[in-house]
C-alpha positions as CSV (number, residue, x, y, z in Angstrom):
1,M,38.8,175.3,116.1
2,E,39.5,174.9,112.6
3,K,38.5,172.5,109.7
4,S,42.1,170.9,110.0
5,H,41.8,170.3,113.9
6,K,38.6,168.7,113.5
7,N,40.2,166.1,110.6
8,K,43.1,165.3,113.1
9,L,41.1,164.7,115.9
10,S,38.5,162.2,113.6
11,K,42.0,161.0,112.3
12,N,43.7,160.3,115.6
13,F,40.1,159.3,117.5
14,Q,38.1,158.1,115.7
15,P,36.8,155.3,117.9
16,L,36.6,158.0,120.6
17,L,34.6,159.8,118.5
18,K,32.5,157.2,117.2
19,D,29.2,158.1,118.8
20,K,30.2,161.5,119.6
21,R,28.9,164.8,117.7
22,V,31.9,167.3,116.9
23,I,31.2,170.9,116.4
24,C,33.7,173.0,114.2
25,L,33.0,176.7,114.7
26,D,35.6,177.9,111.8
27,I,37.4,180.0,114.1
28,P,41.2,180.5,112.9
29,D,43.5,180.6,115.4
30,D,43.6,184.5,115.2
31,Y,43.1,185.8,118.7
32,E,45.1,186.7,122.1
33,Y,43.9,185.0,124.7
34,M,40.3,186.1,126.0
35,E,39.9,189.0,123.2
36,P,36.8,190.8,123.2
37,A,36.2,190.2,120.0
38,L,36.9,186.2,120.2
39,I,34.4,186.4,123.5
40,E,31.9,187.6,120.9
41,L,32.7,185.2,118.3
42,L,32.2,182.3,120.5
43,K,29.3,183.7,122.3
44,Q,27.4,184.2,118.5
45,K,28.7,180.3,117.1
46,V,28.0,178.6,120.8
47,L,25.0,179.8,122.2
48,P,22.8,179.0,120.0
49,L,23.8,175.5,119.6
50,L,23.8,175.2,123.6
51,K,19.9,176.1,123.0
52,I,19.2,173.3,120.7
53,R,20.3,171.0,123.3
54,Q,18.1,172.3,125.9
């Protein structure tokens, strides 16, 4: 998700997101489906966030 996507979510679904945390990973939409570079980038950005919640 890019910051522009987060802004659209906040604008269009503000009541539903009231008590929710939306995290922007700042990953541009430049990758193909299941591209190895994208998978690695997701691991780098998402895994630390998941470990915080445990």
